[in-house]
N, C-alpha and C positions, 0 to 999 in steps of 0.2 A: 394576189399582189403582183404588179407588174415590174418586172427589173428593169431599169435603164441600162442599154449598153455600156461598155466599160468607154471611158472617153479616150479620145485619141491624142495622146500626149503629148504635149508641144517642147518636148526635150529631144537632146543628142541622145539617141540609143543605137551604139553601132552595136552590130551582130555580136562581135566579139570584144568585150571592152578591155579585157585582158591585152590583147593585140595592141588596142590604139593606146592605152597607158604606156605600154613598153615602149611604142613609137615616140611618145612624147617624152618619157626618162631619158632614151637616147638621144634625142634631138637637143634635150637640156644640157645634156654633157658636152657638147661641141656646137651649140649655136654662139652667133654672136650676142653680146649683152642686151641689145636693142630688141631682140626677139624673144626673150624670155618671159616678159608678163604675157604676150600673146597666146603663148604654150601653157602657160599656168592659166590662162582664161578657158583655154579647151579642156584642159584638165578638170578645171571647177565645172563644166558642162557635162563631162563624162560622170562625176560623183552625182552631180545633180540628177542626172538621169538615172541613176541608180538608188535615190533617193538618200543618199550618203551625207545627211546635213553636216556633220563634224568634218567631214573630210572636205566637201566642197568650201565649206568657210575656212579651211585651212588653205586650200589652193587660192582662194582668192585673197586671204591676207599673204601669199608669197608673191602673188601677181602684184600686190602693192609696194612690198617690200623690194622685187627686182624691176620696179619700173625705172626704165632707164630715162624717160623725158618728163617733164614737168606736167606735160598732157595726162600721160600715163598715171602720174602721181594723184593728179587731183580726180580722176576719173574713179580708179580704184578706192582711193581714200573715201570719196562719195558712195561707192557701192557698198564697202564696209560700213559705213553709217547708217546706210538705209537696210543692211542685213541685221544690223544690231538696233534697229527702230526701238525704242522701248527700253534700251540697256544705258540710256543717256545717265541714270542715276549711279551707273557703274564708274563712268569717269568723274563724276562728282564725289564720289566717295574715293576713288583713287588720288583726286587732289586733295582729299581731307587728310591723306596719309603721305602726301608731298609726292605723289607720281603722276604723271600726265598719260593719257591715254592718245597716243600721237594722231591715230587716224581720224579722231575727233576734231582735229585743230585745222584752222585753215592754214593754207601754205602762204607764206612770204615767198612767192616765187618771184617777184619782179627783181628783188635785190641777187635771186640765183640766176638769173638769164643774163649771159653776158653782152655787155652793150656792143662787142665787135671794133672793128676799125670801120669807121666814116669816112677818113681822109680822102681827098681827088686825088692823091698820088703827085703831087708836083710842089715845088719848093717856092714859098710864096715869095720870098726874095730874090727868085731869079728872074720873075716876070715882071715886065714893064707896063705897067696900066696906062691906057691912053686918056683917060680922063682925070678929073680931078680926084684928090683922094677921098673927099667926101663927097657922098652923093645924097640929096634930099628926095624923098618920095612924098607926093602929095597925096593926101586922101580927104578929099572933098575942102575942108578949110583948114585942116592941120598940115603941117609939114615937119617929117619924121627925118634927121639927119643919121647918115650912117656911115661905117668906114667900108670905102668900096672893097678894098682888097679882102678884109675880113667876111664882108657879105657875100662875096663872088666864091671864096671857100668853101660856103656852105653845099655846095651842088655844080655839076656840070652845067646845067640849064642856067643857073645865075651867073656862074663864070663868064658863058657865052654872050649873056646879056649884056653884062657890065663891062667885058674886055675883050669882045670878039668883033665880029664884023656888022655887029646891029647897031642902029642908032643910038640907041639908050647908052651905048660905051662913052658916047661923047658928050651925053646930057648930065647937067648938074641938077636938074629937077626931072623927076620920071613920076608919073601920074599912075597911081596904084588904086585908084577910087574904084574901079570896075573888078576887082580880084579878091573880092569876098573878106577884106581884112579890114580890121579898124585899126584907128591909130593907136589904141592900147596894144594891139596884138603886134603891129610894126614895129613900136618901141622893145616891146619885150622880145621879137626878133634879132634886133639890132643889139640889146645887149647880150643874147645869147650868142651871136656873133664875135662878141669880144671876149666874153667870160666861158662859154660854153656851159652856162647852167641857166634854167629858168627861174625868172622871179617866181614870187608868191603871186599867182593869177587866180579869177574864178575858173570852172570849169568850161564856162561858153567861150572865155578869151583863148583858153588852150586848145579848143574844139578848133577855133578860126586859124591858129596856128599850126595846126594838125593839118586842116585842109590845105594851107600856105604849102607847109612842108611836101603834102603829098604831090601838089600841082608841079612844085619846081625841084622835085626829085632829092628833097633834102634829107638825106638818111638819119644824120646824127639828130637834127633838130625833130624828125617826126619819132625816133625813138626815145628823145627826151620827152617829148609833148604824150607818148603812149605810157610811159612810165609814170608821170604826173597824173595822169586822167585813171590809171589803174589805181591809184590811191583813194579817188573819189568814190568807187564803186563799193556800197555798203549795203544798199538794200537791193531788193528784187527789181523796183521800178527802175534803179540807176543802171542796174545791169541790163535790162531791157533796152533802155536807152542807148546806153553806150555801144550795146552788142551791134544795133544796125549800123552806128557809125563804124565800129572796128572791121565790120564784116564788108563795108562798101570800100573801103580805104585800105583793106588788105591789113591791118593792125593787129597782129598775132598776140602781144602781150596783153593790150586791151581787151583781145575777145576771150583771152583764157582767165584774165580776171573776172569778167562777166560770168562766164561759164561756172567757174568755181561757185561764186554765190548764188547762181541757178542750182547747181546740183546739191548744194547744200540744204537746200529748201525742198529735196524729194521726199515723199512723193506729192505733196501739196501743191508744189509750184506748175505741176501738170493740169491743174485746174485752170489756169490762167491761158486764154486764148493767145494771149501775146508771147507766151514763153513757149507754146506748143506752133507757132507759128515760126518762129526762129531756127526750131530744129526740123520740123518737117519741110520748110521750104529751101533751106539751105542747098546750095548746087556744090558740085565737087570743089571747085575755086574756094567757094565760103566754108566748107568744112575744112579744107587744108588750113585756112587762116586760123579756124575756132579751135580746132583740135589735132593740129598736125597730121601724123601719121595713124592717129588712134581714133579714127573715124569708125572702125568696126567694134572697137570695144566701147564707145560712147553709145552707139544705138544697141548693143546688146545690153547695156544698163536700161537705158530708156524703156526698151521694148519690154524687159523683166517687168520693170515698176507699172508700167502701164496694163501690160497681161494681167498682173495680179490684182490690179483695180477693176478693169473690165476687158476682157480678154477680145470682145466683138466690136470695140469702140473704134472711130474713125482715127482717133489719135492712135489707138495701140496698131491699125493698119497702117498709116502712114510712115510711123517708126520702123516698122518691120520692111517695108519698101526701101526705106533708108539702109537697113541693114543688107538686104540683099545687094543694093548696090555698093555698099562697102566691104563685102565679102572677098577676098583676093586669093585664096585657096580651095582646094576642093572640100575640105574640112568646114571651114567656114561656111562655104557655099551650101553644104549639107545642112546645117543650123539652121540658116537663115531662109532657105526655100522650104524647109519642112516646118518652122515656126510660121511663116507667112502662110502656107497651105492650111495649117490647123486654124488659124483666125478665120481665114475666107470660109474654111469648112463649119465652122461654128456660126458665121453669119449666114450660113445656106448660100453664098456665092458658089455655088458648085461647079459650075462652068471655069469659073477663075482657078478655084483649087485642085481641079484635076492635072492641068499642065504643071503647076507648082510640085504637088506630090509626085508628079513624073520624073520632074528634073532633080529633085532630091534623090529618088529611088535610083535613078540613074548615075548620079554623082556617087553612089556607093551607099546611100543612108537605107538599108533595108526594110528598117521599122516604117518607112515611108509608104511600103506597101498596105499597112493598115488603112489608110487614108484612101487609097485605089480602090482596096476592097471594098469599103463602105461605101464609095460613091457609086462604083457597079451595082452592089445590091440595091442602092436606092433607085435604081433604074429597073429593078424588077429582074437583075439578072445574076441570083445568087451562084448558079453553075459555074459563071466565069469568075466569080471572086472567089471560088474554091481553087479555081486552076490556078488563078494568081499565086494564092498563098502555097498551094503545091508546089508550085514552079521553084518556089523560095526554099522550101522545106527541104525538097530532093537535093539541092545543090550543097547542104551544110547540115551540121549538127543541129536539129531543132530544137528550138528554146519554148518555154512555156507560153509566152503572148503569142506564137505563132499558132498553137492548139486552142488558145483561148479565143482567139481571133476566128479561126475555122468553125468553132462550135457555133458561133453566131448565126452560120449560113446553112445549119444542120436542124434537123427536129429529132424528137424520141430517143431512142437508146444511142445512136450515132451522136447525137449532141452531148450527151452525158458522158459517152466515152472518151469524147475529145475535152472536156471539161476536167474529168479525171486525169489525163495525161497530162493537162496543163498544170495542174495541183503538183503531181508528182514531179515535174520538171522545176517548177517553180511555186511552191507553197506559199509566198508572199502575196499571190495574185488574188484579191479579195472577191472578184466577180464570180468564180465558180463556186464559193461557199455560198455564197448569197444566192446564185439561181439555185442552188441543190437545195438549200433552206427554203427557198420561196416554193419550189415545186413540192416537197414535202407538205407544206403547209396547205397547198392547196388542194392535196389528197387528206386531208384532216389528221396527217401525222406530224401534230404540233410537237410532241416528244422528240421525235427522231430531227426535226426540224432545228430545235433547240440543240439537240448534241452537235449537229452538223456546225452550226454557228459559233457554239462553242469552240470548235475545232481551232478557228482563228483566232477568237478573242482570248485564248488560254496564252498566246504569245504575239499578239498585235492589236495594238487598241484602236480600232477602227470605228469614228462616229457612225456610219452607216451601217455598219455590224450592230453596234448597239443598239441603234434604232429599231432594226429587224428582229434583236431579239426581245425589245420592249413589246413588238406588235406580238410575238409569239407568247409573252405572259398575259398579254391582254386577253388574248383566245382562250388561253386557259383560266381566264379570270384571276391571275395571281398577282394581284395589284400592289401590294408589297414589294414584289420582284421587278415589277414594271416600273414602280418608283423609284427603285435602286438604279435602274439603268437610266432615266430620264434625267434622275438627278447628276449621275456621273457624265453625261452628255453635258449639261449645263453648267458643270465644273470645267470642263475643256473648252466648249465653246458657248459663252452666255447668250449669244444672238442665233443659236442653232434654230433652223426650220426644219419641219418634219413633213411626212407625207407628201414627198415631193416638192417640198418649199413653200406649202401652202398653210402650213399652221406653224405657229411658233411653239418650241419645246417648253417655254413656260407656260402658256396654255394648256396643253396636255397635261403639264404635272400638275396645275391646279384641278383638273378634272378628275384624275387619279388619286389625288390627294382626299378626294372628298369619300374616296371608298376606303382609307385605309385608318385605322386607328391612332389618332395622334399621340405623340410621345413626349413623356417631360425630359428637361434636361437630363435628369439623373438617368432615366431610359437610355437617353443617346448613348450619354457616356459608357453604360453598360454594353450597349450593342456594338458602340466602337472598341471597347476591348475583347469582345469574344471576335468580331471581325478582324481585329489586328492579330489576333492571337492563332485565327485559323488560316493567316496570309492571304485574306479576301480582300485585296487593293481596291477592287471595283467597288464592294460592299463598303468599305472603309470610307473611300471616298464620297460615298451617296451620304452616310452617316452625319460627315462634318458639314457638307452642303447644306442638310437640315437644320444643323446646331449653330450655323452660322447666320440665320435667320433670326435667332433670339438671343443666342450667348452672348454676354458682354467681352469675354474673353478672346476677342476676334483675331488678334496677333498671333496666340498660341495655336489657335486652329488654321489660321491661315499657314502658319509654319508645318504642322502635322499636314495640311494637304500639300505642300512642295514635297516632303518627303516620299509621300506617296506617289506623287507625280513622276519623281526621279525614278523609283522602282518600276513603274510603268513604261518607262523610256519617254516619257512627255518633257523634254527640259525646258522647252520654251514656257508651258503652262506652269512648271514648276517656280522659273523665275519669276513669272507674273505671280505667284502665290507668295512667293518670299517677298516681293516688292510691297504686296498688300499686307503682309505680316509687319514689314518694317512701317508701313502708314498706321498701322493700328496698333501699334506698342503700347503698352499701358505705362512705361518708364523710359527714361533714357538707358538704363542700363539693358532693358529688355530690346529695346531698339538698337543698340551697338551690337548685339548679338546676331541679330537678323542681318545687320550691315557687313559682319564678318562672315556670314554663311553667303551671302552675295558674293562677297570678294571670293572666298574660296572656292566656290561653285564656277567662277569663272577663270579660273587659273591663278590668281592672287594670292597665294598662300601666306607669304609674308605680312602683306596688308590685313588679312583675316585675322591672323596671329594679333596684331596689332589692336584690332577692335575688339578682341576676347579679353586682352589685357586692360583695355580701357573700361571694359563692363565690370571686370572684377574689383578694378580700383574703385568703383562707385558702390557697386554690391557684391557680395559672392552670390553665385545663383548657380545651380546645378547646369544652366545650359551654358552658361559663360566657361566653367570649366570643362564641360564635354566638348565645346567646339574647341578650346584650348589643347586639350588632348589629343582629339582628331586630326587638325592642322599638324601638330608637333610630330604626330607620329609618322604623317604623310610626307614632310617636308626634310626629315633627317633619318639618316641610315646608322648614326653613333650609337654603338651598345649603350651608352651613358643615357641616350635618348630615354630608353624602354622604362627606366627606374621615375624619370620624371613623367612620363604617360600614366604610369602606375599611380603617383601620388596625386596627379591632377584627377583622375577617374575617382579615386578613394575621396578626394575632394567633393566631387560631384554627387558622390553618393551619399554624403554628409548632409547636402544641401536638400530643401524640400521640392519633391517633385512626383510625378504619378507613376504607377507600374509602368505604363508602356516605355517610357523613357527610361527608368532605371533597369529596366530589363535588357535595353540596348546598352546601357552602360555597363553592367554586370557582363555581358556579352563580349563586348569590346576589352574588357578588363581581361577576360579568360584567355582570350586571343593573344594578349601581349605575355600571359605568363606561361602560355604555351610557347611561345618564341623564345622565352627566357629558359624553357626546360622546366617549369615549376608546375609540373601536372598535377600534384595535388591542391595547390591553390586555383588552378585552372579549373578543375572539376567542381570544386566548391564554389566557384562564380557561377558556371553553366547550371548545377542544380538549384542554386538561388535563382538564377533568371528563370527558371523553369516553373519554380514555385509561384512565379507572379505572372505566370502565363506568357512568357518570352519564348513562344514556339521553337525558334529559329535556333535556340540554344541548343536543340537537339544534336545540330550539325557539329558543333564545339565540342559536344561530350562525347561524340563519336569520334573526332580526330584523337581525343586523349586516351581512347580505349584502344583505339590503332596504336599509337604510340607505345602504348604498354603491351604490345603484342597481342592483345585480344581484338581479333579481327570479327569473332562471332559477334562481340558486343557492341562494335562499331556499328556492324551491318543490323543490329535490332535497334539500335538508338535511331539510325537512319530512316528504318522500317517506321517506328512511330511518327516521325517527320512526316513522311509519306501520308500515312493515315490521316495526319490532322490538317494538313496545309490544302488549302482549296489550289493552289498553284504550286506544283511540286516537280515541274520537270527539271529543276536544279537539286532536287532531293533525289532524285532517281540518279542523276547524274553523278552525286557525291558517293551515293550507295555502291555505285558499279565497281569504285575503288577497293570495297573492303569485302569482294566475293569472287569466286572460281571464275574462270572464262566464260563458261556458258551461262552463268547468271550475269557477268557483266556484260555480255553480248545482248541479253535480254532488256537488261535494264536503258541500254544505252539506244536499244531499238525505240524502247518506250519515251525516251527523253526525245529521239527525232519525231516520235509520232507527237508528242504534247508540244515540242519546241522547234520547228528544224530549224531555226537561226543559230541554234547552238552549236557551236563547231567541233567541239571536244568528241562527238560520236563518230563524225565523220574520221577524224584524224585518228582515231582509235581503229576502227574497222579497217581504214587503209594500211596502217602499219602492222596489223595482223595478215592481212592479206601480201604485203609486202615479205612477211617473216616467212610466209609460206609459198615464197617463191611465184606469186602471182602478181607480177608488176603491171601487167596491163588492165587489171581488174582493180589493184591499189589504186592507180591513177585516175581511173574512171568514178571511183568512189567519191576521191577530191574533186574532180571535174563538175561532179554534179552537184554539189554544194558551191561550188566558185561560181557557177552559172547565175546562182542570184544573189549570190553574198561576197563583197568584195573583202576579202579577210586576210590579214596579213599571215596568220600562221597556216592556213590551208595553201596558200602561195608559197609559202616557204618551203612547207613539206613537200608539195608537188615539184617544186625546183630540185630538192635534193632526189626525189625518186627519177626524175629525168637526167639528172648528173649522173645517178647510180648507172642507169642502162645505156648510158653514152649518147642520150640524146641533147649535144650543148646546145643547140640552138634554142629548144624548148625551154630547158634550165634557164638559159639566160633572159629570155622572154620573159619568164615567170620571177624572176630576180627584178627586173626592173619594173615589172608592175606591183609587186610587193613593196618596192622602195618608193613608188607613188604612193602606195598607202601610208608608208611610216619612211621617211628618209635617212632616219637617224637610227633604225634597229640594226645594233650593231652585227650580231649574228649574221642578218641578212646582208651588210654590208661586206662581212667576210666572204660569204658563200658568192656573192656577186663577183667579187674581187678574183676567188678561185675560178670560178666559170670561165669569165672574162679572159682570162690568161690561157684557157684551153679552146677557146674558139679558133679554128683556123682563119 
């Protein structure tokens, strides 16, 4: 099996993301309001490069909220809408609850833009006009009478023509037949000069007036025409037609109105050649008209959308070239140059890619050395590629991606040593696991290959890794296990293609299915109970996929699928499943429950509660009571809430449901009783949950033992969970709380081995080192994890350690980076205030 090289990622990947986040936070504290959106955009790019989807989405939301201009508002609003593509149903659900999702609404910005003052700055009454009070304009066979004084007041050129040294100042009839204005347009201009308001006219007539206003510098008339035309822009074709005029005449209000309509149709509008031409051919002045000073933000958005559709297209290339032109500071240039270089590299335009990677690298984007090394290697000079990487690694603390890249230019043991070092420094990199597994398969060590690929699948669900494991199972002729993985792949990506994109996953599934004994619906339900009880989430996903082919209760199954996907940290796929559950609901009361979960999972707890109550009003059901109890427990900290939650869960348990859901309800009820200090009732709930196969109840029962001062009982209870659960990193972590220091260290070491993304073990080990006065080692333990995970708690603890040893500048840097992760964290705010006051 040939492993493809890891991609050169088109992201902003600063070598020290903590430093950049700290800089951004510091600048946000003191910058003028009009610079904030750009800083939040940069923060968005940092989090995007770290793979932190929730944090990047929040930064984008902040950029929209802090937008100081209409252009920024509409760009970031459109970007949020694009990021939330597929979530339009949430906006509809919120509307049904009497609440609007602001970023999905078109802006009525015409009314928000000030008209300004367009006076000529002279007193009409003080000037003596040479000609008659009324002047007639001849347009072919028509004569239009105008008030000379009022018309002259529209602009300096008209004033000069009608009351200056020109011949027209003395004429009573002026021929305007060759000025592109119709009689209708001229009459409207006359009325505007008298009233300051435009009459109702067609768009064509107003375009004539706009052209007249532009020729004769009539600012007030031009502004009025722009605003009127902006109200005509309602479709993509309107926007295309009017944008051409707006850019030619410098009409910023009209251009912004057209831009909003176009951006509102992303990504579909980028399939329209006319739309692409507008954006890709706009010069600097036209960009200023179209989007003011937000050109970089606009082309960031357009490039992002185009790259996700086709990263090698001419459209992507043209947008990235505009992005480079629009970049104004060093950090913007790093991002723009690197992204353009990546697209050139993918297009195999190697000669053009190299200077771009080099420019990004020289500007400070160290990750661009990856592109330079690849290009050097393609020319057959692997030795120089290694030298490039070594020069970067010698100048700073090395990172995992540096060793991963270095391994590409080595062979044998040296290659494996570098890949092992890459995994040690950044266990989230998938290529090292895949390469090691593929190498083991080549040596016929399929079982060892399975163990290697399971290392990463234990904490990170990666489609390529599932595909590789599928191949391992085929090699072992374990077709049932292979079917499990391909069905999990299809759950996450229904159109996924395997074997280098050559074969559809659905086709391979059909081939494997021929070698697996078919299961009845009853068999499938039993398999689901078994896999759910053994905390085998991928296995459970596979069973549900199979059941969805035949079972009529699709709403229920899609809902279970969404719960599993949330546990596997696949929120987008989970939301897709929830929406499918809503579409396939068998009744109104069932549909309302799924709508409630959609709202709850997107942060709209109160509206989720409303849906639960509406469902209960139609029919009392387990899921409606469970949703209401869950949402209520999360939304209120009042002591009286606990009694209500208990009552709701008891109501849920009295309603029909299956063992899987009743076990969860009993587990939740036990947790509420523990919080209320009712340990006997809690223990009874957990024991009943265990009787019906809810394995996670061991954790709750262990807590009860611990609160009864029975640490041995708690430890034993967690050991039972570890033995039963397929995914048991969290169980080891919890068990570590119930044993002595040496056993705790061993359990937490196992947690890090099984799931290196769990941060508690690093914090614990760092705290132990600090207690033993090993400050340097304690900080290094935290730094090791911070290098690949932007976590508030890790940054908070390292900031406190830095403060403890008197390194105030490092403490302040960590505080600022932590507040970029969570700006509202109270303890972090207090530490930041304290450290900031100590800075010299």
